[in-house]
N, C-alpha and C positions, 0 to 999 in steps of 0.2 A: 461111252466115253468117258473118264473121267478127264478132268485136261486139268496136267500138271504143269508148273512155273518153276521158272530153271535162270540157272545166269552164267555164260557167257564170261568167261574168267581174265579174257579182252579188259572188259568193262573198268576190273581194278589190277593191271600188270606191273604200272608202277608201282602197290605194294608185295607185290608179288616178288619182283623183283629184291627187295629190301630187304620181307622174308619171308618169302613159301609159307609155310608153316603156320603162322602166327595170321598171315594172313588170308589163308584158304578158315582159320579157328572164326575170325573175324568177320567172315559170310560166313557161315557157320550163325555164331552167333545173331546174325540179322536175319534168318530165319529161315536162310537158300539149302537143301537139301539135293537139290537136281545140278548137275555139272556140265558145262560146255568147253572144252578145255581149247587152252590157247598152247601148244606141242611147238621143242624144238628138239629137230637134233643136234648132235653131237661125238665127237669121239675124241674127247679129250684123255688125254693121257693113255692113249691108242685104244680108248674101248669103245665102239659102236652102241647109237641107242636114242631113244627119244629118251626128254624128262620134262616135265616141267619146270617152268625155271628153277634145274635146279635138282627137283624130284624125279628120283626115278621109278622105276614102276616099285619094286619093295616097298622102299621107305612113303612113298601115294599112297602105296595099300593101305595101306596102317597107318595115317592120317586119312584117309576119308574112312575107314571103320568104325574110327575112335570119335572121328564131328559123327557121323550116321549119315554117313555123302554115300552120294554115287555121281560115278562118269559117265554119260548118256554118251558122248561124241568128243571127237577132239576133229579141231579143225584144223589142215596144213595150207599152204605155199609154199613157192609153186608145185603146180600138180607130176613137172618133170622133175624134180626134188625128193619125195619121197620112197621112206628105202623098204618096202615094204617088210624083207624078210627082219628088221625090229622095228618094227610099228604093229604086225598083227602079233607077233610077241609080245608086249605093250601091254596091247586092246586086250588080250586073254588074260596075264596076268592083275594089273585089273580091275576085269571085271567089267571092261568097255562095251556097248552093242556096237559099236557104230564110230566110221571116222565119214570126216567126208576133208570137202577142197573150198576151200572157202572164196580164191576169187582167180580169174582169166581176164587175158585183157584179149580182142579180136577185132581181126584190121580186115577183113574180108571174108564171104561165103565157103572160099576152102580152109581154113583155120577155124570156123568153128565145127567143119566134117570135120576136120585131122583132131578137135579137143572131143567131138560125141565119139572117135574111136578108143580115144584114151579113158573118155571116160566107162566105156564099156567092158574095157579089158581090169579095171580098176574095181570095173561092179565084181567080174567073175574072180578077182584076186581075193576079195572080202565074203562073198559068196563061196568062195571054197568055203571057207577060216571061218565063216557062221556070222560074220555081218555085216550088219547095214552099210551101204555110201549110200554118202549124198551131193551135191553140188551146191550151189554157194549164191546165191546174185546179190548184185548188186547196179546203177542204173542201166549201166552199161547192155546188162546186155534182152535191152532192150529200146536196142539203133534199129534200125532195119537195113537190109542187106536183100536188095533183088524185093524189096514188098513181103518180110519177113520179119520178126523179131527173131534176134539171135536166138532169143531161151524158146525162143518156140522152135527153129531147128532147132535147136538139143532135146526138148521133148517129142522130137519124130524123128531123131536119127540117133536115141536109144534107147537101150531094154528096158521097158518099164520093168521087169524084171532081176534087172541089175543094179538100174541108176535110180533112186529115186530126188527130188528138190525138196532145198532149204529152204523157208520163204523167207527174207526180208523183208517188211512188210514197207522200210520206209525208205530203204536204195529202191522200190517199186515205182515206189510214188515221185520219184526227185528224177528216172527217167521216164516220169507221163503219165504214166499208167495206175487205176484207181485202182491197192491191194483188193479193198473182195472181190474184186469183177474178174483179178486176176486170180485169184484163191481158186473161183470158181473153175478155169481154169484147168488149175493143172489137179482140181479134182484128187484125187487117192496116190496119187505123182506125191505129194507132200502131205509128210505129219510131223514134223518139223518147222516151228517157225520164230525168227528172232524177228523181235520188238522194240521201237524207243524211241525219242520223240520229236517234233519236228520244228525250233522258235518259228511267230512268226514274222521275225526280222529278216528267215531264211526266203532272200527273194536274187532270181527266179524261183520257182517254187523245181520245174522242170530242167534240170543241165545240159540239156541236148535244145535251149534258147541259149545259153554260154559256149558249146561247144560247135549249137551243127549239128545236126542231122546229120554230118558224111564225114563228121570228124574225124581222123584215125586217133581212136579215145589210149591214149595211149598212161604204163603206168605215171610216170610224174604226170601225167594230165589226172589217173582218176587222184595224185595221191594230193590230188590240187583240190578239189572236193572236198579235204578232210580236218577240220579245222574247230576250235569248239565253237566257235560261234557260229554253230551247219547245225547245233545237240540243244537239247535242254531233258531236263528229266522228264519222263510223263507226270501225266497232266496240269505240265507249265507253257504243250506243245498246244499245233494245230491239228496236229493230226485226231482223226476218227479210231479213235483204239476202241473203244467200245463197241462200235460199230463190227470191226476186226474181229473181236470177237464175237460178236450174235453171229458171225459168219462161220464161225473158225467149228462155232459150236452146233452150229446148223445142218454146217457139211460131214460134221462127224466122224471125222479120219485124222482130224492132227493130233499129235499127244502130250508135246511140251510143246510151250512159250514161255522160247530161252530168249532172258533181259538181253541186252547190248547194246549199250553209251561207247560210240568210239574216243571222245572226247566231253569234257567236262570242264565249266571254270568251278566247280565243286570240290575239294577231296576228295578223292573214288567212292573213297567207302560210305561215306558221306550220299553219295549219288547214286551208287547199291542201294544205301536203304532209303531214301525216296523212294526209289523205281521197285521196290518190294510192296514197300505199301499201298503205292498208286494202283499197280496191276492186280495185288491181291484185294483191295474196294473194286477193281472194275470186275474181279473171275468172280465179287461176292460171295469169298470166304467171309 
């Protein structure tokens, strides 16, 4: 199976806010053809629907077709706010084969079980309409309740036929686990991966060394882990990305690695350019 490279558009969100069409044109110019969308629901002027920084489905589809780009997935948050009556037609109109929930917070084991039920229901909705459905991790999924990782509980209590995992290797590392080892745990539940890099100065690596393993990880605490000094361009950090790529290739399950850099000290296009060049080199293209 060939391994594709893509971009999560959150990486260039500030540029998309200023000029969404121009930003997509620049992303294409940098070499990206596979996209993961950061989408938003709005009911401006009484017309509900999803868009990519103001680009509704018809205009977005025309733009993607013109630039020979494909939307492979879209991330949404929180799960309670997803409007499937609008999301499904949006995905179908632009030819997008998947949707995912980008994050959730967990107070205790029962909250994880309740969330797993929600994931199953969302997966059923997607399956009925021909879409794959994913959950994307951050570090808090590697907190333990009753001695079991939140992520393991999600795997145990969701239907593999309905719910896949989009694995973020950076956030797994920040949760105290080896990304390569956990990729093997996920096995065929995971065919999409997020990749970024971590600077050597981002210490401690494990965020539970800051918050404590029994901490109530709230959204505010999670957002407090995201700042420019916690991220760096691929090749400038300490993550063993070559080993991650080798693990992915050995397993033969992952279809696409999406570059997603939450923050950068650089202009976002410069960040995306460096990341594309470095990942292309690592992939041996």
